[in-house]
MMTF fields as JSON, N, C-alpha, C and O atoms, coordinates in Angstrom:
{
  "mmtfVersion": "1.0.0",
  "mmtfProducer": "UNKNOWN",
  "numBonds": 271,
  "numAtoms": 272,
  "numGroups": 68,
  "numChains": 1,
  "numModels": 1,
  "chainsPerModel": [1],
  "groupsPerChain": [68],
  "chainIdList": ["A"],
  "bondAtomList": [4, 2, 8, 6, 12, 10, 16, 14, 20, 18, 24, 22, 28, 26, 32, 30, 36, 34, 40, 38, 44, 42, 48, 46, 52, 50, 56, 54, 60, 58, 64, 62, 68, 66, 72, 70, 76, 74, 80, 78, 84, 82, 88, 86, 92, 90, 96, 94, 100, 98, 104, 102, 108, 106, 112, 110, 116, 114, 120, 118, 124, 122, 128, 126, 132, 130, 136, 134, 140, 138, 144, 142, 148, 146, 152, 150, 156, 154, 160, 158, 164, 162, 168, 166, 172, 170, 176, 174, 180, 178, 184, 182, 188, 186, 192, 190, 196, 194, 200, 198, 204, 202, 208, 206, 212, 210, 216, 214, 220, 218, 224, 222, 228, 226, 232, 230, 236, 234, 240, 238, 244, 242, 248, 246, 252, 250, 256, 254, 260, 258, 264, 262, 268, 266],
  "bondOrderList": [1, 1, 1, 1, 1, 1, 1, 1, 1, 1, 1, 1, 1, 1, 1, 1, 1, 1, 1, 1, 1, 1, 1, 1, 1, 1, 1, 1, 1, 1, 1, 1, 1, 1, 1, 1, 1, 1, 1, 1, 1, 1, 1, 1, 1, 1, 1, 1, 1, 1, 1, 1, 1, 1, 1, 1, 1, 1, 1, 1, 1, 1, 1, 1, 1, 1, 1],
  "groupList": [{"groupName": "MET", "atomNameList": ["N", "CA", "C", "O"], "elementList": ["N", "C", "C", "O"], "formalChargeList": [0, 0, 0, 0], "bondAtomList": [1, 0, 2, 1, 3, 2], "bondOrderList": [1, 1, 2], "singleLetterCode": "M", "chemCompType": "L-PEPTIDE LINKING"}, {"groupName": "GLU", "atomNameList": ["N", "CA", "C", "O"], "elementList": ["N", "C", "C", "O"], "formalChargeList": [0, 0, 0, 0], "bondAtomList": [1, 0, 2, 1, 3, 2], "bondOrderList": [1, 1, 2], "singleLetterCode": "E", "chemCompType": "L-PEPTIDE LINKING"}, {"groupName": "GLN", "atomNameList": ["N", "CA", "C", "O"], "elementList": ["N", "C", "C", "O"], "formalChargeList": [0, 0, 0, 0], "bondAtomList": [1, 0, 2, 1, 3, 2], "bondOrderList": [1, 1, 2], "singleLetterCode": "Q", "chemCompType": "L-PEPTIDE LINKING"}, {"groupName": "ALA", "atomNameList": ["N", "CA", "C", "O"], "elementList": ["N", "C", "C", "O"], "formalChargeList": [0, 0, 0, 0], "bondAtomList": [1, 0, 2, 1, 3, 2], "bondOrderList": [1, 1, 2], "singleLetterCode": "A", "chemCompType": "L-PEPTIDE LINKING"}, {"groupName": "LYS", "atomNameList": ["N", "CA", "C", "O"], "elementList": ["N", "C", "C", "O"], "formalChargeList": [0, 0, 0, 0], "bondAtomList": [1, 0, 2, 1, 3, 2], "bondOrderList": [1, 1, 2], "singleLetterCode": "K", "chemCompType": "L-PEPTIDE LINKING"}, {"groupName": "ILE", "atomNameList": ["N", "CA", "C", "O"], "elementList": ["N", "C", "C", "O"], "formalChargeList": [0, 0, 0, 0], "bondAtomList": [1, 0, 2, 1, 3, 2], "bondOrderList": [1, 1, 2], "singleLetterCode": "I", "chemCompType": "L-PEPTIDE LINKING"}, {"groupName": "ASP", "atomNameList": ["N", "CA", "C", "O"], "elementList": ["N", "C", "C", "O"], "formalChargeList": [0, 0, 0, 0], "bondAtomList": [1, 0, 2, 1, 3, 2], "bondOrderList": [1, 1, 2], "singleLetterCode": "D", "chemCompType": "L-PEPTIDE LINKING"}, {"groupName": "ARG", "atomNameList": ["N", "CA", "C", "O"], "elementList": ["N", "C", "C", "O"], "formalChargeList": [0, 0, 0, 0], "bondAtomList": [1, 0, 2, 1, 3, 2], "bondOrderList": [1, 1, 2], "singleLetterCode": "R", "chemCompType": "L-PEPTIDE LINKING"}, {"groupName": "ASN", "atomNameList": ["N", "CA", "C", "O"], "elementList": ["N", "C", "C", "O"], "formalChargeList": [0, 0, 0, 0], "bondAtomList": [1, 0, 2, 1, 3, 2], "bondOrderList": [1, 1, 2], "singleLetterCode": "N", "chemCompType": "L-PEPTIDE LINKING"}, {"groupName": "LEU", "atomNameList": ["N", "CA", "C", "O"], "elementList": ["N", "C", "C", "O"], "formalChargeList": [0, 0, 0, 0], "bondAtomList": [1, 0, 2, 1, 3, 2], "bondOrderList": [1, 1, 2], "singleLetterCode": "L", "chemCompType": "L-PEPTIDE LINKING"}, {"groupName": "PRO", "atomNameList": ["N", "CA", "C", "O"], "elementList": ["N", "C", "C", "O"], "formalChargeList": [0, 0, 0, 0], "bondAtomList": [1, 0, 2, 1, 3, 2], "bondOrderList": [1, 1, 2], "singleLetterCode": "P", "chemCompType": "L-PEPTIDE LINKING"}, {"groupName": "GLY", "atomNameList": ["N", "CA", "C", "O"], "elementList": ["N", "C", "C", "O"], "formalChargeList": [0, 0, 0, 0], "bondAtomList": [1, 0, 2, 1, 3, 2], "bondOrderList": [1, 1, 2], "singleLetterCode": "G", "chemCompType": "PEPTIDE LINKING"}, {"groupName": "THR", "atomNameList": ["N", "CA", "C", "O"], "elementList": ["N", "C", "C", "O"], "formalChargeList": [0, 0, 0, 0], "bondAtomList": [1, 0, 2, 1, 3, 2], "bondOrderList": [1, 1, 2], "singleLetterCode": "T", "chemCompType": "L-PEPTIDE LINKING"}, {"groupName": "TYR", "atomNameList": ["N", "CA", "C", "O"], "elementList": ["N", "C", "C", "O"], "formalChargeList": [0, 0, 0, 0], "bondAtomList": [1, 0, 2, 1, 3, 2], "bondOrderList": [1, 1, 2], "singleLetterCode": "Y", "chemCompType": "L-PEPTIDE LINKING"}, {"groupName": "VAL", "atomNameList": ["N", "CA", "C", "O"], "elementList": ["N", "C", "C", "O"], "formalChargeList": [0, 0, 0, 0], "bondAtomList": [1, 0, 2, 1, 3, 2], "bondOrderList": [1, 1, 2], "singleLetterCode": "V", "chemCompType": "L-PEPTIDE LINKING"}, {"groupName": "PHE", "atomNameList": ["N", "CA", "C", "O"], "elementList": ["N", "C", "C", "O"], "formalChargeList": [0, 0, 0, 0], "bondAtomList": [1, 0, 2, 1, 3, 2], "bondOrderList": [1, 1, 2], "singleLetterCode": "F", "chemCompType": "L-PEPTIDE LINKING"}, {"groupName": "SER", "atomNameList": ["N", "CA", "C", "O"], "elementList": ["N", "C", "C", "O"], "formalChargeList": [0, 0, 0, 0], "bondAtomList": [1, 0, 2, 1, 3, 2], "bondOrderList": [1, 1, 2], "singleLetterCode": "S", "chemCompType": "L-PEPTIDE LINKING"}, {"groupName": "HIS", "atomNameList": ["N", "CA", "C", "O"], "elementList": ["N", "C", "C", "O"], "formalChargeList": [0, 0, 0, 0], "bondAtomList": [1, 0, 2, 1, 3, 2], "bondOrderList": [1, 1, 2], "singleLetterCode": "H", "chemCompType": "L-PEPTIDE LINKING"}],
  "groupTypeList": [0, 1, 2, 3, 4, 5, 6, 7, 5, 8, 3, 9, 3, 7, 4, 3, 4, 2, 10, 11, 11, 9, 12, 2, 1, 1, 12, 3, 1, 7, 12, 3, 9, 7, 2, 1, 13, 14, 3, 3, 15, 7, 7, 6, 9, 1, 3, 2, 9, 8, 16, 5, 14, 14, 14, 1, 10, 6, 11, 12, 7, 17, 4, 9, 10, 2, 4, 10],
  "groupIdList": [1, 2, 3, 4, 5, 6, 7, 8, 9, 10, 11, 12, 13, 14, 15, 16, 17, 18, 19, 20, 21, 22, 23, 24, 25, 26, 27, 28, 29, 30, 31, 32, 33, 34, 35, 36, 37, 38, 39, 40, 41, 42, 43, 44, 45, 46, 47, 48, 49, 50, 51, 52, 53, 54, 55, 56, 57, 58, 59, 60, 61, 62, 63, 64, 65, 66, 67, 68],
  "secStructList": [7, 7, 2, 2, 2, 2, 2, 2, 2, 2, 2, 2, 2, 2, 2, 2, 2, 1, 6, 6, 7, 7, 7, 2, 2, 2, 2, 2, 2, 2, 2, 2, 2, 2, 2, 2, 2, 2, 2, 2, 2, 2, 2, 2, 2, 2, 2, 2, 2, 2, 6, 7, 3, 3, 3, 7, 6, 6, 1, 7, 3, 3, 3, 7, 7, 7, 7, 7],
  "xCoordList": [0.845, 0.0, 0.892, 1.94, 0.469, 1.268, 1.289, 0.313, 2.408, 2.565, 1.555, 1.108, 1.19, 0.216, -1.143, -1.826, -1.527, -2.798, -2.736, -3.71, -1.608, -1.438, -1.479, -2.081, -0.829, -0.869, -2.294, -2.674, -3.087, -4.479, -5.301, -6.137, -5.071, -5.761, -5.442, -6.336, -4.18, -3.768, -4.376, -4.791, -4.432, -5.025, -6.513, -7.016, -7.21, -8.627, -8.84, -9.814, -7.941, -8.054, -7.871, -8.596, -6.901, -6.702, -7.916, -8.347, -8.463, -9.62, -10.843, -11.648, -11.0, -12.144, -12.134, -13.191, -10.949, -10.838, -11.12, -11.375, -11.076, -11.306, -12.799, -13.602, -13.173, -14.591, -15.072, -14.357, -16.249, -16.771, -16.647, -17.506, -15.594, -15.425, -15.326, -14.854, -15.783, -15.693, -17.054, -18.101, -17.008, -18.233, -18.558, -17.758, -19.723, -20.099, -19.16, -18.827, -18.725, -17.805, -16.458, -15.856, -15.992, -14.711, -14.801, -13.845, -15.925, -16.119, -16.101, -15.501, -16.754, -16.759, -15.352, -14.936, -14.626, -13.254, -12.367, -11.559, -12.527, -11.741, -12.025, -11.104, -13.293, -13.664, -13.028, -12.489, -13.088, -12.51, -10.998, -10.426, -10.351, -8.896, -8.485, -7.488, -9.253, -8.949, -9.094, -8.264, -10.137, -10.328, -9.182, -8.706, -8.741, -7.616, -6.335, -5.547, -6.137, -4.955, -4.952, -3.931, -6.083, -6.173, -5.945, -5.273, -6.495, -6.3, -4.817, -4.296, -4.146, -2.713, -1.905, -0.959, -2.275, -1.584, -1.721, -0.736, -2.928, -3.15, -2.395, -1.823, -2.391, -1.684, -0.187, 0.437, 0.396, 1.817, 2.144, 3.158, 1.286, 1.509, 1.426, 2.227, 0.455, 0.324, 1.554, 2.034, 2.067, 3.274, 4.462, 5.28, 4.558, 5.649, 5.532, 6.528, 4.318, 4.13, 4.394, 4.903, 4.059, 4.295, 5.774, 6.158, 6.611, 8.043, 8.819, 10.029, 8.14, 8.816, 9.104, 8.249, 10.322, 10.747, 11.209, 12.006, 10.705, 11.079, 12.239, 12.182, 13.293, 14.454, 14.435, 14.527, 14.314, 14.263, 15.672, 16.651, 15.788, 17.118, 17.978, 19.205, 17.334, 18.115, 18.505, 19.144, 18.134, 18.53, 17.497, 17.671, 16.429, 15.392, 14.638, 14.482, 14.183, 13.475, 12.1, 11.948, 11.103, 9.768, 9.03, 9.301, 8.098, 7.299, 6.195, 5.822, 5.68, 4.553, 3.338, 3.16, 2.508, 1.299, 0.29, 0.211, -0.481, -1.515, -2.725, -3.072, -3.365, -4.623, -5.725, -5.704, -6.689, -7.77, -8.683, -9.644],
  "yCoordList": [-1.169, 0.0, 1.234, 1.26, 2.234, 3.442, 4.24, 4.256, 4.895, 5.669, 6.81, 7.163, 7.387, 8.485, 8.023, 8.774, 6.804, 6.272, 6.0, 6.237, 5.506, 5.263, 6.592, 6.691, 7.608, 8.931, 9.467, 10.108, 9.214, 9.674, 8.948, 9.566, 7.645, 6.891, 7.52, 7.712, 7.834, 8.421, 9.804, 10.15, 10.598, 11.932, 11.833, 12.602, 10.898, 10.716, 10.215, 10.591, 9.375, 8.878, 10.013, 10.094, 10.892, 12.04, 12.965, 13.462, 13.193, 14.076, 13.48, 14.223, 12.158, 11.504, 11.688, 11.692, 11.841, 12.0, 13.428, 13.671, 14.37, 15.768, 16.061, 15.33, 17.136, 17.528, 17.825, 18.443, 17.393, 17.569, 16.3, 16.007, 15.547, 14.247, 14.323, 15.308, 13.254, 13.103, 13.318, 13.103, 13.746, 13.82, 12.42, 11.496, 12.27, 10.952, 10.528, 9.348, 11.467, 11.135, 10.683, 9.736, 11.374, 10.997, 9.65, 8.875, 9.369, 8.071, 6.952, 5.9, 7.18, 6.18, 6.0, 4.879, 7.101, 7.03, 6.254, 5.421, 6.54, 5.843, 4.347, 3.536, 3.979, 2.566, 1.88, 0.78, 2.52, 1.941, 1.808, 0.792, 2.833, 2.775, 1.702, 1.008, 1.565, 0.521, -0.867, -1.74, -1.081, -2.384, -2.687, -3.82, -1.681, -1.861, -2.184, -3.033, -1.503, -1.745, -3.171, -3.856, -3.613, -4.965, -6.01, -7.013, -5.788, -6.733, -6.809, -7.896, -5.673, -5.654, -6.348, -7.08, -6.119, -6.755, -8.272, -8.995, -8.749, -10.193, -10.797, -11.881, -10.098, -10.58, -10.698, -11.697, -9.677, -9.707, -10.808, -11.493, -10.978, -12.018, -13.407, -14.287, -13.594, -14.891, -15.188, -16.321, -14.185, -14.384, -14.741, -15.586, -14.096, -14.394, -15.818, -16.538, -16.225, -17.59, -18.633, -19.712, -18.333, -19.282, -19.465, -20.461, -18.516, -18.632, -19.323, -19.519, -19.691, -20.333, -21.798, -22.525, -22.202, -23.587, -24.12, -23.482, -25.296, -25.941, -26.879, -27.697, -26.753, -27.635, -28.596, -28.181, -29.868, -30.909, -31.205, -30.846, -31.853, -32.176, -33.018, -32.923, -33.845, -34.668, -33.898, -34.458, -32.635, -31.805, -31.701, -30.908, -32.481, -32.375, -31.06, -30.535, -30.554, -29.277, -29.486, -30.246, -28.818, -28.847, -27.57, -26.939, -27.204, -26.008, -26.303, -27.457, -25.253, -25.413, -25.843, -25.396, -26.695, -27.108, -25.967, -25.142, -25.931, -24.923, -25.257, -26.427, -24.234, -24.44, -24.623, -23.988, -25.48, -25.671, -24.455, -24.463],
  "zCoordList": [0.0, 0.0, 0.0, 0.645, -0.718, -0.859, 0.442, 1.192, 0.692, 1.918, 1.992, 3.084, 0.861, 0.858, 1.389, 2.085, 1.065, 1.561, 3.052, 3.767, 3.526, 4.952, 5.714, 6.783, 5.145, 5.768, 5.82, 6.799, 4.78, 4.766, 5.838, 6.496, 6.017, 7.063, 8.427, 9.252, 8.653, 9.929, 10.122, 11.228, 9.057, 9.152, 9.489, 10.309, 8.865, 9.151, 10.58, 11.232, 11.062, 12.433, 13.432, 14.423, 13.173, 14.061, 14.036, 15.076, 12.842, 12.723, 13.414, 13.975, 13.385, 14.005, 15.523, 16.154, 16.107, 17.551, 18.003, 19.182, 17.067, 17.411, 17.469, 16.89, 18.171, 18.184, 16.766, 15.977, 16.459, 15.104, 14.293, 13.462, 14.522, 13.867, 12.362, 11.794, 11.729, 10.281, 9.626, 10.236, 8.369, 7.586, 7.078, 7.227, 6.486, 5.954, 4.838, 4.732, 4.004, 2.907, 3.451, 2.946, 4.49, 5.083, 5.788, 5.766, 6.404, 7.051, 6.013, 6.236, 4.889, 3.816, 3.244, 2.952, 3.088, 2.577, 3.554, 3.144, 4.856, 5.873, 5.851, 5.956, 5.716, 5.669, 4.462, 4.585, 3.305, 2.084, 2.209, 1.815, 2.755, 2.912, 3.912, 3.711, 4.989, 5.968, 5.37, 5.623, 4.582, 3.937, 2.985, 2.923, 2.246, 1.333, 2.112, 1.697, 3.236, 4.068, 4.615, 4.561, 5.137, 5.699, 4.607, 4.847, 3.41, 2.31, 1.93, 1.683, 1.884, 1.555, 2.649, 2.357, 3.902, 5.023, 4.942, 5.094, 4.704, 4.602, 3.433, 3.55, 2.307, 1.117, 1.41, 1.051, 2.064, 2.391, 3.396, 3.262, 4.399, 5.401, 4.773, 5.087, 3.888, 3.215, 2.369, 2.352, 1.669, 0.857, 1.736, 1.372, 2.894, 3.813, 4.353, 4.432, 4.723, 5.242, 4.161, 4.463, 2.917, 1.826, 1.523, 0.909, 1.944, 1.657, 2.783, 2.666, 3.862, 4.996, 4.671, 4.165, 4.976, 4.782, 6.13, 6.819, 6.503, 7.761, 7.477, 6.559, 8.276, 8.145, 9.325, 10.481, 9.024, 10.042, 10.559, 9.905, 11.721, 12.269, 11.323, 11.35, 10.482, 9.543, 8.286, 7.395, 8.202, 7.069, 5.961, 5.036, 6.031, 5.005, 5.161, 6.264, 4.046, 4.029, 3.419, 2.462, 3.968, 3.376, 3.732, 4.754, 2.872, 3.093, 4.097, 4.306, 4.711, 5.62, 4.814, 3.681, 5.375, 4.639, 4.577, 5.488, 3.487, 3.3, 4.155, 4.319, 4.698, 5.422, 4.402, 3.348, 4.697, 3.739, 3.644, 2.876]
}
């Protein structure tokens, strides 16, 4: 996810804590940006888990099994 989008999420979070809060458009934008952030986080975590290789004491290597 681009740094500009992360900065916008943070700006909206700060504004939400202030008196007056967010407008409906800003709330919708925050929701969309958060969903995009979570999707990117999950995608990156899944890629990281898929690259893990377990090395057994006898030296054999195998990947972690996929969850169904």
